[in-house]
MARBA-3410 file (N, C-alpha, C, O; in Angstrom, 1 decimal):
250
76.3,49.8,108.4,75.8,50.2,107.1,74.9,51.4,107.3,74.0,51.5,108.1 ~ 75.3,52.5,106.6,74.6,53.8,106.8,73.9,54.1,105.5,74.4,54.0,104.4 ~ 72.6,54.6,105.7,71.8,55.0,104.5,72.3,56.3,103.9,72.1,56.5,102.7 ~ 72.9,57.2,104.7,73.4,58.5,104.3,74.6,58.9,105.1,74.8,58.3,106.2 ~ 75.3,59.8,104.6,76.5,60.3,105.4,76.5,61.9,105.3,76.9,62.4,104.3
76.0,62.5,106.3,76.0,64.0,106.4,77.3,64.4,107.0,77.8,63.7,107.8 ~ 77.7,65.6,106.8,79.0,66.1,107.3,79.1,66.0,108.8,80.1,65.7,109.4 ~ 78.0,66.4,109.5,78.0,66.4,111.0,76.8,65.8,111.6,76.3,66.2,112.6 ~ 76.3,64.7,111.0,75.1,64.1,111.5,75.3,63.3,112.7,76.4,62.7,112.9 ~ 74.3,63.2,113.6,74.4,62.5,114.8,74.5,61.0,114.6,75.3,60.3,115.3
73.8,60.5,113.6,73.9,59.0,113.3,75.3,58.6,112.9,75.8,57.6,113.4 ~ 75.9,59.5,112.1,77.3,59.2,111.6,78.3,59.2,112.8,79.1,58.3,112.8 ~ 78.2,60.2,113.7,79.1,60.2,114.8,78.8,59.0,115.8,79.8,58.5,116.4 ~ 77.6,58.7,115.9,77.2,57.6,116.8,77.8,56.3,116.3,78.3,55.5,117.1 ~ 77.7,56.0,115.0,78.2,54.8,114.4,79.8,54.8,114.5,80.4,53.8,114.7
80.4,56.0,114.3,81.8,56.1,114.4,82.3,55.7,115.8,83.3,55.0,116.0 ~ 81.6,56.2,116.8,81.9,55.9,118.2,81.7,54.4,118.4,82.5,53.7,119.2 ~ 80.7,53.8,117.9,80.4,52.4,118.0,81.5,51.5,117.5,82.0,50.7,118.2 ~ 81.9,51.7,116.3,82.9,50.9,115.7,84.2,51.1,116.3,85.0,50.2,116.4 ~ 84.5,52.3,116.7,85.8,52.6,117.4,85.9,51.8,118.7,87.0,51.5,119.1
84.8,51.6,119.4,84.9,51.0,120.7,84.5,49.5,120.7,84.4,48.9,121.8 ~ 84.2,48.9,119.6,83.9,47.5,119.6,85.1,46.7,120.0,86.2,47.0,119.8 ~ 84.8,45.6,120.7,85.8,44.7,121.2,86.4,44.0,120.0,85.7,43.1,119.4 ~ 87.6,44.3,119.5,88.2,43.7,118.3,88.5,42.2,118.5,88.8,41.5,117.5 ~ 88.4,41.7,119.7,88.6,40.2,119.9,87.3,39.5,119.5,87.3,38.3,119.3
86.2,40.2,119.4,84.9,39.6,119.1,84.4,40.1,117.7,83.7,39.3,117.0 ~ 84.8,41.3,117.3,84.2,41.9,116.1,85.4,42.4,115.2,86.4,42.9,115.6 ~ 85.2,42.2,113.9,86.0,42.8,112.9,85.2,43.7,112.0,84.7,43.2,110.9 ~ 84.9,44.9,112.4,83.9,45.8,111.7,84.3,46.3,110.4,85.5,46.5,110.1 ~ 83.4,46.4,109.5,83.5,47.1,108.2,82.3,48.1,108.1,81.2,47.8,108.6
82.6,49.2,107.5,81.5,50.2,107.4,81.2,50.4,105.9,82.1,50.6,105.0 ~ 79.9,50.4,105.6,79.4,50.6,104.3,78.7,51.9,104.2,77.8,52.2,105.0 ~ 79.1,52.8,103.3,78.5,54.1,103.1,78.1,54.3,101.7,78.7,53.7,100.8 ~ 77.1,55.2,101.4,76.7,55.4,100.0,77.6,56.3,99.2,77.6,56.3,98.0 ~ 78.4,57.1,99.9,79.3,58.1,99.3,80.3,58.5,100.3,80.1,58.4,101.5
81.5,59.0,99.8,82.5,59.5,100.7,82.0,60.8,101.3,81.2,61.6,100.7 ~ 82.6,61.2,102.4,82.2,62.4,103.2,83.2,62.7,104.2,84.0,61.7,104.6 ~ 83.4,63.9,104.7,84.4,64.2,105.7,84.2,63.4,107.0,85.3,63.0,107.6 ~ 83.0,63.0,107.3,82.8,62.2,108.6,83.4,60.8,108.4,83.7,60.2,109.4 ~ 83.5,60.3,107.2,84.0,59.0,106.9,85.5,58.9,107.4,85.9,57.8,107.7
86.2,60.0,107.5,87.6,60.0,108.0,87.6,59.5,109.4,88.7,58.9,109.8 ~ 86.6,59.6,110.2,86.6,59.1,111.5,86.6,57.6,111.6,87.3,57.0,112.4 ~ 86.0,57.0,110.6,86.1,55.5,110.5,87.5,55.1,110.1,88.1,54.1,110.7 ~ 88.1,55.8,109.2,89.4,55.4,108.7,90.4,55.7,109.8,91.4,54.9,109.9 ~ 90.2,56.7,110.6,91.1,57.0,111.7,91.1,55.9,112.7,92.1,55.7,113.4
90.0,55.2,112.8,89.9,54.1,113.8,90.3,52.8,113.1,90.1,51.7,113.7 ~ 90.9,52.9,111.9,91.4,51.7,111.2,90.3,50.7,110.9,90.5,49.5,111.0 ~ 89.2,51.3,110.5,88.0,50.4,110.1,87.9,50.5,108.6,87.8,51.6,108.0 ~ 87.9,49.4,107.9,87.7,49.4,106.5,86.4,50.1,106.1,85.3,49.8,106.6 ~ 86.4,51.0,105.1,85.3,51.7,104.6,85.0,51.3,103.1,85.9,51.3,102.3
83.8,50.9,102.9,83.4,50.5,101.5,82.3,51.5,101.0,81.3,51.8,101.7 ~ 82.4,52.0,99.8,81.5,53.0,99.3,80.7,52.3,98.2,81.2,52.0,97.1 ~ 79.4,52.0,98.5,78.5,51.4,97.6,77.1,52.2,97.7,76.5,52.1,98.8 ~ 76.7,52.9,96.7,75.4,53.6,96.8,74.2,52.6,97.0,74.0,51.8,96.0 ~ 73.5,52.7,98.1,72.4,51.8,98.3,71.3,52.7,99.0,71.0,52.4,100.2
70.8,53.7,98.4,69.9,54.7,99.0,68.6,54.8,98.3,67.6,55.1,98.9 ~ 68.6,54.7,96.9,67.4,54.9,96.1,67.0,53.6,95.4,67.8,52.6,95.4 ~ 65.9,53.6,94.9,65.4,52.4,94.2,66.3,52.0,93.0,66.5,50.8,92.8 ~ 66.8,53.0,92.3,67.6,52.6,91.2,69.0,52.0,91.6,69.7,51.4,90.8 ~ 69.3,52.2,92.9,70.6,51.6,93.4,70.5,50.1,93.5,71.5,49.5,93.9
69.4,49.5,93.2,69.3,48.0,93.2,70.4,47.4,92.3,70.8,46.3,92.5 ~ 70.8,48.2,91.3,71.9,47.6,90.4,73.2,47.4,91.2,74.0,46.6,90.7 ~ 73.3,48.0,92.3,74.6,47.9,93.2,74.4,46.7,94.2,75.4,46.4,94.9 ~ 73.2,46.1,94.2,73.0,45.1,95.3,73.9,43.9,95.1,74.4,43.4,96.1 ~ 74.2,43.4,93.9,75.2,42.3,93.8,76.5,42.6,94.4,77.2,41.7,94.9
77.0,43.9,94.3,78.2,44.3,95.0,78.2,44.2,96.5,79.1,43.8,97.1 ~ 77.0,44.5,97.0,76.8,44.4,98.5,76.9,42.9,98.9,77.5,42.5,99.9 ~ 76.2,42.0,98.1,76.2,40.6,98.4,77.6,40.1,98.3,78.1,39.2,99.1 ~ 78.4,40.5,97.3,79.8,40.1,97.1,80.6,40.5,98.3,81.5,39.8,98.8 ~ 80.4,41.7,98.8,81.1,42.3,100.0,80.9,41.4,101.2,81.8,41.0,101.9
79.6,41.0,101.4,79.3,40.2,102.6,80.0,38.8,102.5,80.5,38.4,103.5 ~ 80.0,38.3,101.3,80.7,37.0,101.1,82.2,37.1,101.2,82.8,36.2,101.9 ~ 82.8,38.1,100.6,84.2,38.2,100.6,84.8,38.3,102.0,85.8,37.7,102.3 ~ 84.1,39.1,102.9,84.6,39.3,104.2,83.9,38.5,105.3,84.1,38.7,106.5 ~ 83.1,37.5,104.8,82.5,36.5,105.7,81.7,37.3,106.8,81.8,36.9,108.0
81.0,38.3,106.4,80.2,39.1,107.4,78.9,38.3,107.8,78.2,37.8,107.0 ~ 78.7,38.2,109.1,77.6,37.4,109.6,76.6,38.3,110.3,75.4,37.8,110.6 ~ 76.9,39.5,110.6,75.9,40.5,111.2,76.0,41.8,110.5,77.0,42.4,110.3 ~ 74.8,42.3,110.1,74.7,43.6,109.4,73.9,44.5,110.4,72.7,44.2,110.7 ~ 74.5,45.6,110.8,73.9,46.6,111.6,73.5,47.8,110.7,74.4,48.6,110.3
72.3,47.9,110.3,71.9,48.9,109.4,71.3,50.1,110.1,70.5,50.0,111.1 ~ 71.6,51.3,109.7,71.1,52.6,110.3,70.4,53.4,109.2,71.0,53.8,108.2 ~ 69.1,53.5,109.4,68.3,54.2,108.4,67.4,53.3,107.7,67.7,52.1,107.5 ~ 66.2,53.8,107.2,65.2,53.0,106.6,65.7,52.3,105.3,65.4,51.2,105.0 ~ 66.4,53.1,104.5,66.9,52.5,103.2,68.0,51.5,103.4,68.0,50.5,102.7
68.9,51.8,104.3,69.9,50.7,104.6,69.3,49.5,105.2,69.7,48.4,104.9 ~ 68.2,49.7,106.0,67.5,48.6,106.6,66.9,47.7,105.5,66.9,46.5,105.6 ~ 66.3,48.3,104.5,65.7,47.6,103.4,66.7,46.7,102.7,66.4,45.5,102.4 ~ 67.8,47.3,102.3,68.8,46.5,101.6,69.4,45.4,102.4,69.8,44.4,101.9 ~ 69.6,45.7,103.7,70.1,44.7,104.6,69.1,43.5,104.7,69.4,42.3,104.7
67.8,43.9,104.8,66.7,42.8,104.9,66.7,42.0,103.6,66.5,40.8,103.6 ~ 66.9,42.7,102.5,66.9,42.0,101.2,68.1,41.0,101.1,68.0,39.9,100.6 ~ 69.3,41.4,101.7,70.4,40.6,101.7,70.2,39.3,102.6,70.7,38.2,102.3 ~ 69.4,39.5,103.6,69.2,38.4,104.5,68.4,37.3,103.8,68.4,36.1,104.3 ~ 67.6,37.6,102.8,66.9,36.6,102.0,67.8,35.8,101.2,67.5,34.7,100.7
69.1,36.3,101.0,70.0,35.6,100.1,71.2,35.0,100.8,71.6,33.9,100.4 ~ 71.7,35.7,101.8,72.9,35.2,102.5,72.6,35.0,104.0,71.6,35.5,104.5 ~ 73.4,34.1,104.6,73.1,33.7,106.0,73.6,34.7,107.0,74.6,34.5,107.7 ~ 73.0,35.9,107.0,73.4,37.0,107.9,72.3,37.3,108.9,71.1,37.1,108.6 ~ 72.7,37.8,110.0,71.7,38.4,111.0,71.6,39.9,110.7,72.6,40.5,110.3
70.5,40.4,110.9,70.3,41.9,110.6,69.7,42.6,111.8,68.7,42.2,112.3 ~ 70.3,43.6,112.2,69.9,44.5,113.3,69.7,45.9,112.7,70.6,46.5,112.1 ~ 68.5,46.4,112.8,68.2,47.8,112.2,68.0,48.8,113.3,67.2,48.5,114.2 ~ 68.7,49.9,113.2,68.6,50.9,114.2,67.8,52.1,113.7,68.0,52.6,112.6 ~ 66.7,52.5,114.4,65.8,53.6,114.0,66.0,54.8,114.9,66.1,54.6,116.2
66.2,55.9,114.3,66.3,57.2,115.1,65.1,58.1,115.0,65.0,59.0,115.7 ~ 64.2,57.7,114.0,62.9,58.5,113.9,62.0,57.6,113.0,62.5,56.7,112.3 ~ 60.8,58.0,113.0,59.8,57.3,112.2,59.1,58.5,111.4,58.1,59.0,111.9 ~ 59.6,58.8,110.2,59.1,59.9,109.5,57.7,59.7,109.1,57.2,58.6,108.8 ~ 56.9,60.8,109.0,55.4,60.7,108.7,55.2,60.1,107.3,54.2,59.4,107.2
56.1,60.3,106.4,55.8,59.8,105.0,55.9,58.2,105.0,55.4,57.6,104.1 ~ 56.4,57.7,106.0,56.5,56.2,106.1,55.2,55.6,106.4,55.0,54.3,106.4 ~ 54.2,56.4,106.8,52.8,55.9,107.0,52.1,55.6,105.7,51.0,55.1,105.7 ~ 52.6,56.1,104.6,52.0,55.9,103.3,52.0,54.4,102.9,52.8,53.7,103.4 ~ 51.2,54.0,101.9,51.0,52.6,101.6,52.3,51.9,101.2,52.6,50.9,101.8
53.0,52.4,100.2,54.2,51.8,99.8,55.3,51.8,100.8,55.9,50.7,101.1 ~ 55.7,52.9,101.4,56.7,52.9,102.5,56.4,52.0,103.6,57.2,51.3,104.2 ~ 55.1,51.9,104.0,54.7,51.0,105.1,54.9,49.5,104.7,55.3,48.7,105.5 ~ 54.6,49.2,103.4,54.8,47.8,103.0,56.3,47.5,103.0,56.7,46.4,103.4 ~ 57.1,48.4,102.6,58.6,48.2,102.6,59.1,48.1,104.1,59.9,47.3,104.3
58.5,48.9,105.0,58.9,48.8,106.4,58.5,47.4,106.9,59.3,46.8,107.7 ~ 57.4,46.9,106.6,57.0,45.6,107.1,57.9,44.5,106.5,58.2,43.5,107.2 ~ 58.3,44.7,105.2,59.2,43.7,104.6,60.5,43.7,105.4,61.0,42.6,105.7 ~ 61.0,44.9,105.7,62.3,45.0,106.5,62.1,44.4,107.8,63.0,43.7,108.3 ~ 61.0,44.7,108.5,60.8,44.1,109.8,60.7,42.6,109.8,61.2,41.9,110.7
60.1,42.1,108.8,59.9,40.6,108.6,61.3,40.0,108.4,61.4,38.8,108.7 ~ 62.2,40.7,107.8,63.5,40.1,107.5,64.7,40.8,108.3,65.8,40.8,107.8 ~ 64.4,41.2,109.5,65.5,41.6,110.4,65.3,40.8,111.7,64.2,40.3,112.0 ~ 66.3,40.7,112.4,66.3,39.9,113.7,65.8,40.7,114.9,65.2,40.2,115.8 ~ 66.2,42.0,114.8,65.7,42.9,115.9,65.8,44.3,115.4,66.6,44.6,114.6
64.8,45.1,115.9,64.8,46.5,115.5,65.0,47.3,116.8,64.3,47.2,117.8 ~ 66.1,48.2,116.7,66.5,49.0,117.8,65.9,50.4,117.7,66.0,51.0,116.6 ~ 65.4,51.0,118.7,65.0,52.4,118.8,65.9,53.1,119.8,66.2,52.6,120.8 ~ 66.3,54.3,119.4,67.2,55.0,120.3,66.4,55.7,121.5,67.0,56.3,122.4 ~ 65.1,55.6,121.5,64.3,56.0,122.6,63.0,55.2,122.7,62.6,54.5,121.7
62.4,55.2,123.8,61.2,54.4,124.0,60.0,54.9,123.1,59.2,54.1,122.6 ~ 60.0,56.2,122.9,58.9,56.8,122.0,59.0,56.3,120.6,58.0,56.1,119.9 ~ 60.3,56.1,120.1,60.5,55.6,118.7,60.0,54.2,118.6,59.3,53.8,117.7 ~ 60.3,53.4,119.6,59.8,52.0,119.6,58.3,52.0,119.7,57.7,51.2,119.0 ~ 57.7,52.8,120.6,56.3,52.8,120.7,55.6,53.2,119.3,54.6,52.7,119.0
56.2,54.2,118.6,55.7,54.6,117.3,55.8,53.5,116.3,54.8,53.3,115.5 ~ 56.9,52.7,116.3,57.0,51.6,115.4,55.9,50.6,115.6,55.3,50.1,114.7 ~ 55.7,50.3,116.9,54.7,49.3,117.2,53.3,49.8,116.9,52.5,49.0,116.4 ~ 53.0,51.0,117.2,51.7,51.6,117.0,51.4,51.7,115.5,50.3,51.5,115.1 ~ 52.5,51.9,114.7,52.3,51.9,113.2,52.2,50.6,112.6,51.9,50.4,111.4
52.3,49.5,113.4,52.2,48.2,112.9,53.4,47.7,112.1,53.3,46.8,111.3 ~ 54.5,48.4,112.3,55.7,48.1,111.6,56.3,46.8,112.1,56.8,45.9,111.3 ~ 56.3,46.6,113.4,57.0,45.4,114.0,56.4,45.1,115.3,55.9,46.0,116.0 ~ 56.4,43.8,115.7,55.9,43.4,117.0,56.9,43.9,118.1,58.1,43.9,118.0 ~ 56.3,44.3,119.3,57.1,44.8,120.4,58.2,43.9,120.9,59.3,44.3,121.2
57.9,42.6,120.9,58.9,41.6,121.4,60.1,41.5,120.5,61.1,40.9,120.9 ~ 60.1,42.1,119.3,61.2,42.0,118.4,61.9,43.4,118.4,62.7,43.7,117.4 ~ 61.7,44.2,119.4,62.3,45.5,119.5,63.1,45.6,120.8,62.9,44.9,121.7 ~ 64.1,46.6,120.7,64.9,46.9,121.9,65.1,48.4,121.9,65.1,49.1,120.9 ~ 65.1,49.0,123.1,65.5,50.4,123.3,66.9,50.5,123.8,67.3,50.0,124.8
67.8,51.1,122.9,69.2,51.3,123.3,69.5,52.8,123.0,69.7,53.2,121.8 ~ 69.5,53.6,124.0,69.7,55.1,123.8,71.1,55.3,123.2,72.1,54.5,123.5 ~ 71.2,56.3,122.3,72.5,56.6,121.7,73.5,57.1,122.8,73.2,58.0,123.6 ~ 74.7,56.5,122.7,75.7,56.9,123.7,76.4,58.2,123.2,76.5,58.5,122.0 ~ 77.0,58.9,124.2,77.7,60.2,123.9,79.0,60.1,124.6,79.0,59.9,125.8
80.1,60.4,123.9,81.4,60.5,124.6,81.5,61.8,125.3,81.8,62.8,124.6 ~ 81.3,61.8,126.6,81.2,63.1,127.3,82.6,63.7,127.4,82.7,64.9,127.7 ~ 83.7,63.0,127.2,85.0,63.6,127.3,85.2,64.6,126.2,86.1,65.5,126.4 ~ 84.4,64.6,125.1,84.5,65.6,124.1,84.1,67.0,124.6,84.5,68.0,124.0 ~ 83.4,67.0,125.7,82.8,68.3,126.2,83.5,68.7,127.4,83.1,69.7,128.1
84.6,68.0,127.8,85.4,68.5,128.9,86.0,69.8,128.6,86.7,70.0,127.5 ~ 85.9,70.8,129.5,86.4,72.1,129.2,86.8,72.8,130.6,86.1,72.6,131.6 ~ 87.9,73.5,130.6,88.3,74.1,131.8,87.6,75.5,132.0,86.9,75.9,131.1 ~ 87.8,76.1,133.1,87.1,77.4,133.4,87.5,78.4,132.3,86.7,79.2,131.9 ~ 88.8,78.4,131.9,89.2,79.4,130.9,88.5,79.2,129.6,88.1,80.2,128.9
88.4,78.0,129.2,87.7,77.7,127.9,86.2,78.0,128.0,85.7,78.5,127.0 ~ 85.6,77.8,129.1,84.2,78.2,129.3,84.0,79.7,129.2,83.1,80.2,128.6 ~ 84.9,80.5,129.8,84.9,81.9,129.7,85.1,82.4,128.3,84.4,83.4,127.9 ~ 86.0,81.8,127.6,86.2,82.2,126.2,84.9,82.0,125.3,84.6,82.8,124.5 ~ 84.3,80.8,125.6,83.0,80.5,124.8,81.9,81.6,125.2,81.2,82.0,124.3
81.8,81.9,126.5,80.8,82.9,126.9,81.1,84.2,126.2,80.2,84.9,125.8 ~ 82.4,84.6,126.2,82.8,85.9,125.6,82.5,85.9,124.1,82.0,86.9,123.6 ~ 82.7,84.8,123.4,82.5,84.7,122.0,81.0,85.0,121.7,80.7,85.6,120.7 ~ 80.1,84.5,122.5,78.7,84.6,122.2,78.0,85.8,123.0,76.8,86.0,123.0 ~ 78.8,86.6,123.7,78.3,87.7,124.5,77.4,87.3,125.6,76.5,88.0,125.9
77.7,86.2,126.3,76.9,85.8,127.5,77.6,86.2,128.8,78.7,85.9,129.0 ~ 76.9,87.0,129.5,77.4,87.5,130.8,77.5,86.4,131.8,76.9,85.4,131.7 ~ 78.3,86.7,132.9,78.5,85.7,133.9,77.3,85.4,134.7,77.1,84.2,135.2 ~ 76.3,86.3,134.7,75.1,86.0,135.5,74.0,85.5,134.6,72.8,85.4,135.1 ~ 74.3,85.2,133.4,73.2,84.7,132.4,73.3,83.1,132.3,74.4,82.6,132.4
72.2,82.5,132.2,72.1,81.1,132.0,72.0,80.7,130.6,71.1,81.1,129.9 ~ 73.0,80.0,130.1,73.0,79.6,128.6,72.3,78.3,128.5,72.7,77.3,129.1 ~ 71.4,78.3,127.5,70.6,77.0,127.2,71.0,76.8,125.7,70.6,77.5,124.8 ~ 71.6,75.6,125.5,72.1,75.3,124.1,71.4,74.1,123.6,71.3,73.1,124.2 ~ 70.9,74.2,122.3,70.2,73.1,121.6,71.0,72.9,120.3,71.0,73.9,119.5
71.6,71.8,120.1,72.4,71.6,118.9,71.8,70.4,118.1,71.4,69.4,118.6 ~ 71.9,70.5,116.8,71.5,69.5,115.9,71.3,70.0,114.5,71.5,71.1,114.2 ~ 70.8,69.1,113.6,70.5,69.4,112.2,69.2,70.2,112.2,68.2,69.8,112.8 ~ 69.2,71.4,111.5,68.1,72.3,111.5,67.0,71.7,110.5,67.0,72.2,109.4 ~ 66.3,70.8,111.0,65.2,70.1,110.2,63.9,70.1,111.0,64.0,70.0,112.2
62.8,70.3,110.3,61.5,70.3,111.0,61.3,69.2,112.0,60.7,69.4,113.1 ~ 61.8,68.0,111.7,61.5,66.9,112.6,62.3,67.0,113.9,61.9,66.4,114.9 ~ 63.3,67.9,114.0,64.0,68.1,115.2,63.3,69.0,116.2,63.6,69.0,117.4 ~ 62.3,69.7,115.8,61.5,70.5,116.7,62.1,71.8,117.2,61.7,72.3,118.3 ~ 63.1,72.3,116.5,63.7,73.6,117.0,62.8,74.7,117.0,62.9,75.6,117.8
61.8,74.7,116.1,60.8,75.8,116.0,60.0,75.8,117.3,59.5,76.9,117.7 ~ 59.8,74.7,117.9,59.1,74.7,119.2,59.9,75.4,120.3,59.3,76.1,121.1 ~ 61.2,75.2,120.3,62.1,75.9,121.2,62.0,77.4,121.0,61.9,78.2,121.9 ~ 62.1,77.8,119.7,62.1,79.2,119.4,60.8,79.9,119.8,60.8,81.0,120.4 ~ 59.7,79.2,119.6,58.4,79.7,119.9,58.2,79.8,121.4,57.3,80.5,121.9
58.9,78.9,122.2,58.8,78.9,123.6,59.7,79.9,124.3,59.6,80.1,125.5 ~ 60.5,80.6,123.6,61.4,81.6,124.2,60.7,82.6,125.1,61.2,82.9,126.2 ~ 59.6,83.3,124.6,59.0,84.3,125.5,58.6,83.7,126.9,58.7,84.4,127.9 ~ 58.1,82.5,126.9,57.7,81.9,128.1,59.0,81.5,129.0,58.9,81.6,130.2 ~ 60.0,81.1,128.3,61.3,80.8,129.0,61.8,82.0,129.7,62.1,81.9,130.9
62.0,83.1,129.0,62.6,84.3,129.6,61.6,84.9,130.6,62.1,85.7,131.5 ~ 60.4,84.7,130.5,59.4,85.2,131.5,59.7,84.5,132.8,59.6,85.2,133.9 ~ 60.0,83.2,132.8,60.2,82.5,134.0,61.7,82.6,134.5,62.0,82.6,135.7 ~ 62.6,82.7,133.5,64.0,82.8,133.8,64.6,84.0,133.0,65.1,83.8,131.9 ~ 64.4,85.2,133.5,64.8,86.4,132.8,66.3,86.4,132.3,66.6,87.0,131.3
67.1,85.7,133.0,68.6,85.8,132.6,69.0,84.6,131.7,70.1,84.4,131.5 ~ 68.0,83.9,131.1,68.3,82.9,130.2,68.7,83.4,128.8,68.1,84.4,128.3 ~ 69.7,82.8,128.2,70.1,83.0,126.8,70.0,81.7,126.0,70.5,80.7,126.4 ~ 69.2,81.7,125.0,68.9,80.5,124.2,69.8,80.5,122.9,69.9,81.5,122.2 ~ 70.6,79.4,122.8,71.5,79.3,121.6,71.1,78.0,120.8,71.1,76.9,121.4
70.9,78.2,119.6,70.6,77.1,118.7,71.9,76.9,117.8,72.2,77.8,117.1 ~ 72.5,75.7,117.8,73.7,75.5,117.0,73.4,74.4,116.0,72.9,73.3,116.3 ~ 73.7,74.7,114.7,73.5,73.7,113.7,73.3,74.4,112.4,73.2,75.6,112.2 ~ 73.1,73.5,111.3,72.8,74.0,110.0,71.8,73.1,109.4,71.6,71.9,109.8 ~ 71.0,73.6,108.4,70.0,72.8,107.8,69.0,73.6,107.1,69.0,74.9,107.1
68.0,73.0,106.5,67.0,73.6,105.6,66.1,74.5,106.4,65.4,75.4,105.8 ~ 66.0,74.4,107.7,65.0,75.2,108.5,65.7,76.4,109.0,65.0,77.2,109.8 ~ 66.9,76.7,108.7,67.6,77.8,109.3,66.9,79.1,109.0,66.7,79.9,109.9 ~ 66.4,79.4,107.8,65.7,80.6,107.4,64.5,80.8,108.2,64.2,81.9,108.7 ~ 63.7,79.7,108.4,62.5,79.8,109.2,62.8,80.2,110.6,62.0,81.0,111.2
63.8,79.6,111.2,64.1,79.9,112.6,64.6,81.3,112.7,64.2,82.0,113.7 ~ 65.4,81.8,111.8,65.9,83.2,111.8,64.7,84.1,111.8,64.6,85.1,112.5 ~ 63.7,83.8,110.9,62.6,84.7,110.7,61.7,84.7,112.0,61.2,85.8,112.4 ~ 61.6,83.6,112.7,60.9,83.6,113.9,61.6,84.2,115.1,61.0,84.5,116.1 ~ 62.9,84.2,115.0,63.7,84.8,116.1,63.6,86.3,116.1,63.6,87.0,117.2
63.6,86.9,114.9,63.7,88.4,114.8,62.6,89.1,115.6,62.9,90.1,116.3 ~ 61.3,88.7,115.4,60.3,89.5,116.1,60.3,89.3,117.6,59.8,90.1,118.4 ~ 61.0,88.2,118.1,61.0,87.9,119.5,62.1,88.7,120.2,62.0,89.1,121.4 ~ 63.3,88.8,119.5,64.4,89.4,120.2,64.8,90.8,119.6,65.6,91.5,120.1 ~ 64.1,91.1,118.4,64.5,92.3,117.8,65.8,92.3,117.0,66.0,93.2,116.2
66.5,91.2,117.1,67.7,91.0,116.3,68.1,89.5,116.3,67.7,88.8,117.2 ~ 68.9,89.2,115.3,69.3,87.8,115.2,70.7,87.8,114.6,70.8,88.3,113.5 ~ 71.6,87.2,115.2,73.0,87.3,114.7,73.3,85.9,114.1,73.6,84.9,114.8 ~ 73.4,85.9,112.7,73.6,84.6,112.1,75.1,84.3,111.8,75.4,83.4,111.0 ~ 76.0,85.1,112.4,77.4,85.0,112.0,78.1,83.9,112.7,79.1,83.4,112.2
77.6,83.5,113.8,78.3,82.4,114.6,78.0,81.1,114.0,76.8,80.7,113.8 ~ 79.0,80.3,113.6,78.8,79.0,113.1,79.7,78.1,113.8,81.0,78.3,113.8 ~ 79.2,77.1,114.5,79.9,76.2,115.3,80.0,74.9,114.7,79.0,74.3,114.3 ~ 81.2,74.3,114.5,81.3,73.0,114.0,81.6,72.0,115.1,82.4,72.3,116.0 ~ 81.0,70.8,115.1,81.2,69.8,116.1,82.6,69.2,115.9,83.0,68.3,116.7
END
């Protein structure tokens, strides 16, 4: 169950890899998304049934009976929710149907410290069976915020299919040529959604110190998002130029 589906989001690809590699002798996975998206094709390619039911905003409560009907129709006993909103609706379903709920957290946004979001977080925590954090720091943040007791948490780092990044020497040289990286230069690549929570601005601001220690370093930020303009503006005074023409799709 996904709270959102972005075209190239890490959570979406992580869940796609998860359902694709589940032992089908033990699991019969179904994926619930709030809307169709290009990334949903990965689920269908893995022959996983996809159900589109918007459950992201407060007004989507009108769709909650459809969710309950889906759980009953397919005899679903375990709901793995990704995202705070999906976690809330999964927790709500647990109050009605005999399902286990596992909520996966990838971040703890600052706005969730406000009174109402914190109350909803605690409701979700009270009505899920375990809360997974993809890093120890996320679990520590949840516990420190009083969202959930530590004994009901687990740390499970997100897996990455490294075969996707297998490349031969010729492919590596073509990539270097595309970005104008010389053979004696060290390429440092940071990829992700260009959002303030990702901390790309910290990398950009650290560039002068990086190149001072490693003069042959070339820093590449790959991604799209609302912080793109801010990053471009901060790159220009540091390098004297910024080439926004390269767009890499995962």
